[in-house]
KEKE-3310 file (N, C-alpha, C; in steps of 0.2 Angstrom, whole numbers, plus 5000, padded with zeros to 4 digits):
npx = (4998:4996:4982:4987:5001:5000:4995:5005:5015:5010:5010:5012:5023:5021:5013:5000:4996:4982:4972:4965:4973:4985:4983:4993:5000:5013:5021:5019:5024:5037:5041:5040:5051:5061:5059:5063:5057:5055:5050:5038:5032:5019:5016:5028:5037:5032:5033:5047:5051:5044:5052:5063:5073:5083:5083:5094:5089:5076:5068:5072:5061:5050:5051:5050:5037:5030:5033:5024:5012:4998:4996:4987:4977:4971:4983:4987:4985:4997:5007:5003:5006:5020:5024:5020:5027:5040:5038:5035:5048:5055:5059:5052:5040:5031:5018:5012:4998:4993:4983:4971:4958:4945:4947:4961:4963:4962:4974:4981:4986:4991:4985:4983:4995:4996:4993:4981:4980:4971:4974:4968:4963:4957:4947:4950:4963:4969:4967:4974:4987:4988:4987:4999:5008:5006:5011:5024:5030:5029:5018:5002:4986:4969:4957:4944:4944:4944:4954:4954:4958:4956:4942:4938:4942:4932:4924:4933:4938:4926:4924:4935:4933:4921:4927:4934:4947:4953:4962:4963:4972:4974:4979:4979:4988)
npy = (4894:4911:4920:4931:4929:4917:4921:4929:4920:4912:4920:4924:4927:4939:4953:4964:4977:4983:4997:5011:5027:5028:5015:5007:5001:5003:5001:4987:4983:4986:4978:4966:4966:4959:4946:4945:4952:4965:4981:4991:5007:5016:5029:5034:5033:5042:5054:5055:5056:5068:5077:5076:5067:5052:5037:5024:5011:5011:5012:5024:5028:5025:5034:5046:5046:5045:5057:5066:5062:5064:5066:5055:5052:5040:5030:5034:5026:5025:5027:5016:5005:5007:5004:4991:4984:4986:4979:4966:4962:4958:4945:4944:4954:4967:4978:4993:5003:5002:4991:5004:5005:4997:4997:4997:4983:4978:4979:4969:4956:4945:4941:4930:4928:4937:4942:4949:4959:4966:4978:4979:4991:4999:5014:5024:5022:5024:5037:5043:5039:5046:5060:5060:5058:5070:5079:5077:5077:5083:5080:5084:5082:5082:5080:5068:5071:5062:5054:5054:5041:5033:5034:5026:5014:5005:4999:4992:4983:4976:4970:4962:4953:4947:4939:4931:4934:4942:4944:4947:4957:4960:4975:4981:4986)
npz = (5085:5082:5073:5066:5065:5058:5046:5041:5040:5029:5018:5001:4987:4981:4987:4991:5002:5009:5015:5025:5026:5039:5045:5046:5036:5030:5041:5043:5030:5031:5041:5035:5027:5034:5031:5019:5009:4997:5000:4994:4996:4991:4994:5001:4990:4981:4989:4990:4977:4973:4980:4973:4976:4972:4975:4973:4972:4966:4950:4938:4929:4936:4947:4940:4935:4947:4953:4949:4954:4964:4981:4991:4981:4970:4960:4944:4928:4921:4931:4940:4931:4930:4943:4945:4935:4940:4952:4948:4944:4954:4966:4979:4985:4993:4992:4998:4998:4986:4976:4973:4968:4959:4946:4945:4946:4933:4927:4932:4925:4929:4941:4949:4955:4965:4982:4992:5006:5019:5030:5046:5057:5071:5070:5080:5084:5072:5070:5080:5077:5065:5069:5077:5067:5060:5069:5069:5057:5040:5035:5034:5042:5043:5055:5052:5039:5023:5011:4993:4989:5000:5000:4989:4993:5000:4990:4982:4991:4994:4982:4980:4992:4987:4978:4985:4988:4997:5012:5029:5041:5058:5065:5078:5087)
capx = (5000:4991:4980:4991:5007:4998:4994:5011:5019:5007:5010:5015:5029:5019:5008:4997:4993:4977:4969:4965:4979:4986:4981:4999:5002:5020:5024:5019:5028:5044:5043:5041:5058:5065:5057:5066:5053:5056:5044:5037:5027:5017:5016:5035:5040:5029:5036:5054:5051:5042:5058:5069:5077:5084:5085:5097:5085:5070:5069:5071:5055:5045:5052:5048:5029:5028:5034:5018:5007:4994:4996:4980:4973:4973:4988:4985:4987:5004:5011:5002:5010:5027:5026:5019:5033:5046:5037:5036:5055:5059:5057:5047:5038:5025:5017:5007:4995:4990:4979:4966:4952:4943:4950:4968:4964:4962:4981:4984:4984:4994:4981:4983:5001:4996:4989:4978:4979:4968:4976:4962:4965:4951:4948:4953:4970:4972:4967:4980:4993:4988:4988:5006:5012:5006:5015:5031:5032:5026:5012:4997:4980:4963:4952:4938:4945:4946:4957:4950:4960:4952:4935:4938:4944:4927:4922:4938:4938:4920:4925:4940:4930:4917:4931:4938:4954:4955:4964:4963:4977:4973:4984:4976:4993)
capy = (4900:4916:4921:4936:4925:4912:4924:4932:4914:4910:4925:4922:4931:4946:4955:4970:4979:4988:5000:5018:5031:5027:5009:5003:4997:5004:4997:4980:4982:4987:4972:4960:4966:4955:4940:4945:4956:4972:4985:4997:5011:5021:5036:5036:5034:5048:5059:5055:5058:5075:5080:5076:5061:5047:5031:5019:5004:5013:5014:5031:5029:5025:5040:5052:5046:5046:5064:5070:5059:5069:5062:5054:5050:5033:5030:5034:5020:5025:5026:5010:5001:5007:5001:4984:4982:4985:4974:4959:4960:4956:4939:4944:4961:4969:4985:4996:5009:5000:4995:5008:5005:4991:4998:4995:4976:4976:4979:4963:4950:4939:4942:4924:4928:4942:4941:4955:4959:4972:4980:4982:4995:5003:5021:5029:5021:5027:5044:5045:5039:5052:5066:5060:5059:5077:5083:5076:5077:5088:5076:5087:5078:5085:5075:5067:5071:5056:5055:5051:5034:5030:5033:5021:5007:5000:4996:4987:4977:4972:4966:4956:4948:4943:4934:4927:4936:4947:4942:4952:4957:4965:4979:4986:4988)
capz = (5082:5082:5067:5063:5063:5053:5040:5039:5038:5023:5013:4995:4985:4979:4992:4992:5008:5008:5021:5025:5029:5047:5048:5048:5030:5029:5046:5041:5025:5034:5045:5030:5024:5038:5028:5012:5004:4995:5002:4990:4999:4985:4997:5002:4983:4979:4993:4988:4970:4973:4983:4969:4978:4967:4978:4968:4971:4963:4943:4937:4926:4942:4951:4936:4935:4954:4955:4947:4958:4969:4987:4993:4976:4967:4955:4937:4925:4919:4937:4942:4927:4932:4950:4944:4931:4944:4957:4945:4942:4960:4969:4984:4985:4997:4990:5002:4995:4979:4972:4977:4965:4955:4939:4945:4945:4926:4926:4934:4920:4933:4948:4954:4958:4970:4988:4994:5013:5022:5037:5049:5063:5074:5068:5085:5084:5066:5071:5085:5073:5060:5073:5079:5061:5058:5073:5069:5050:5036:5032:5037:5042:5046:5058:5049:5031:5020:5004:4988:4989:5006:4998:4984:4996:5001:4984:4980:4996:4993:4976:4982:4996:4983:4974:4990:4987:5002:5018:5034:5046:5063:5067:5083:5092)
cpx = (4995:4988:4984:4998:5006:4998:5001:5015:5016:5007:5014:5021:5027:5013:5006:4994:4988:4975:4969:4972:4979:4985:4988:5002:5010:5024:5024:5024:5035:5046:5044:5048:5063:5064:5059:5062:5056:5050:5044:5031:5025:5018:5024:5038:5038:5032:5043:5055:5049:5048:5064:5074:5077:5087:5088:5093:5078:5071:5067:5064:5049:5045:5049:5040:5026:5029:5028:5012:5004:4993:4988:4975:4976:4978:4984:4987:4994:5009:5010:5006:5017:5029:5025:5024:5039:5044:5037:5043:5058:5055:5051:5046:5032:5024:5011:5004:4992:4988:4974:4959:4951:4947:4957:4968:4964:4970:4985:4982:4987:4991:4982:4990:5001:4991:4987:4977:4976:4971:4971:4965:4959:4953:4951:4960:4973:4972:4973:4986:4994:4990:4996:5010:5012:5010:5022:5034:5028:5020:5006:4991:4975:4958:4946:4938:4947:4949:4953:4952:4956:4945:4933:4939:4938:4925:4927:4938:4931:4921:4930:4937:4925:4920:4935:4945:4957:4956:4964:4968:4975:4979:4982:4981:4995)
cpy = (4905:4917:4926:4933:4920:4915:4927:4926:4911:4914:4922:4927:4938:4948:4962:4971:4985:4991:5007:5021:5029:5020:5005:4999:4997:5000:4990:4978:4982:4980:4966:4960:4961:4947:4940:4948:4962:4975:4991:5001:5016:5028:5038:5037:5040:5054:5060:5058:5066:5080:5080:5070:5056:5041:5026:5013:5005:5015:5021:5033:5030:5032:5046:5052:5048:5054:5068:5067:5064:5064:5061:5052:5043:5035:5030:5028:5019:5023:5019:5004:5001:5003:4993:4981:4981:4979:4967:4957:4958:4949:4939:4952:4962:4977:4988:5003:5008:4993:4999:5008:4999:4992:4996:4987:4974:4976:4973:4957:4944:4939:4936:4924:4933:4940:4948:4955:4966:4973:4983:4985:4999:5011:5026:5028:5024:5034:5047:5044:5045:5059:5066:5061:5067:5081:5083:5076:5082:5086:5079:5082:5082:5080:5074:5068:5065:5058:5052:5043:5031:5029:5028:5014:5002:4996:4990:4981:4973:4967:4960:4951:4944:4938:4930:4928:4940:4943:4948:4951:4962:4968:4984:4988:4995)
cpz = (5081:5074:5063:5061:5058:5046:5037:5036:5031:5017:5007:4993:4983:4983:4991:4999:5007:5015:5020:5028:5037:5049:5049:5042:5029:5035:5045:5035:5027:5037:5041:5027:5028:5035:5021:5007:5003:4996:4998:4993:4993:4988:4998:4995:4981:4982:4991:4981:4969:4976:4979:4971:4973:4971:4972:4967:4967:4955:4942:4934:4931:4945:4947:4936:4942:4956:4953:4950:4963:4975:4989:4987:4973:4961:4948:4933:4923:4926:4940:4938:4929:4938:4949:4940:4936:4949:4954:4943:4948:4963:4974:4985:4989:4995:4995:4998:4988:4979:4976:4974:4961:4949:4939:4944:4938:4924:4928:4930:4924:4940:4952:4957:4965:4976:4991:5002:5015:5029:5041:5056:5065:5072:5074:5085:5078:5067:5075:5081:5068:5063:5075:5073:5059:5062:5072:5061:5046:5033:5036:5037:5046:5049:5054:5041:5028:5013:4999:4987:4994:5004:4993:4987:4997:4995:4982:4985:4995:4987:4977:4987:4992:4979:4978:4989:4992:5009:5023:5039:5051:5065:5073:5088:5091)
residu = (MET:SER:GLY:ARG:ARG:ALA:LEU:ILE:GLU:SER:LEU:GLY:THR:HIS:VAL:PHE:LEU:LEU:GLY:PRO:HIS:GLY:CYS:GLY:LYS:SER:THR:VAL:GLY:ARG:ARG:LEU:THR:ALA:ARG:GLY:TYR:ILE:HIS:LEU:SER:VAL:GLY:LEU:ILE:GLY:ARG:LEU:ALA:ARG:ARG:GLY:ALA:ARG:PRO:ALA:ASP:ILE:PRO:LEU:ARG:LEU:LEU:GLN:VAL:MET:ALA:ARG:HIS:VAL:PRO:GLY:GLU:ALA:LEU:ASN:PRO:GLN:ALA:ALA:THR:GLU:ILE:LEU:ASP:TYR:ALA:ARG:SER:VAL:ASP:LYS:VAL:VAL:ILE:ASP:GLY:PHE:PRO:ALA:ASN:ILE:GLU:HIS:LEU:ALA:LEU:LEU:ASP:ASP:ILE:GLU:ARG:TRP:GLN:PHE:VAL:TYR:VAL:LEU:THR:PRO:ARG:GLN:ILE:ARG:GLU:GLN:ARG:LEU:LEU:ALA:ARG:ALA:ASP:THR:THR:LYS:ARG:ALA:TRP:THR:PRO:GLY:LEU:LYS:SER:SER:ARG:ASP:GLU:LEU:LEU:PRO:ASP:LEU:CYS:ARG:HIS:LEU:ARG:SER:GLN:ARG:GLN:LEU:SER:GLN:LEU:SER:ASN:ALA:ARG)
# end
């Protein structure tokens, strides 16, 4: 069994997918729905909420706070609490785009329940994906520009590694 497959097979019931924009967190999250996970994409929920969409499977309170979220920034404590409350209410969940900083970990009084997975993708592949996304959607991207969330990620990952809480999933395809 490949390392990638072994990791997927060993995932617990509550998973966070971490990584910079374009690494494939949402793609991995969507694939996990075939294994019974509810996939919560912080970015997609925010985009839907800002457009005024009201998906029936997302709590209204979560949509209301996400409508005010600034894309590319770490979630504020209220939005983070809402997404965590919803995630804790389902049996199997994978969240991509959260947590984004060490401060978010303080909201996890049940941290042992969660598995943190870093989606590792070479920069060149990520940039190709981001350029393609910018060409086909309204999600603009400037080469070389990092979001504030992406800039916070290294410290979070170092902390999780030091606690032996971070797994890595290669997504070089």
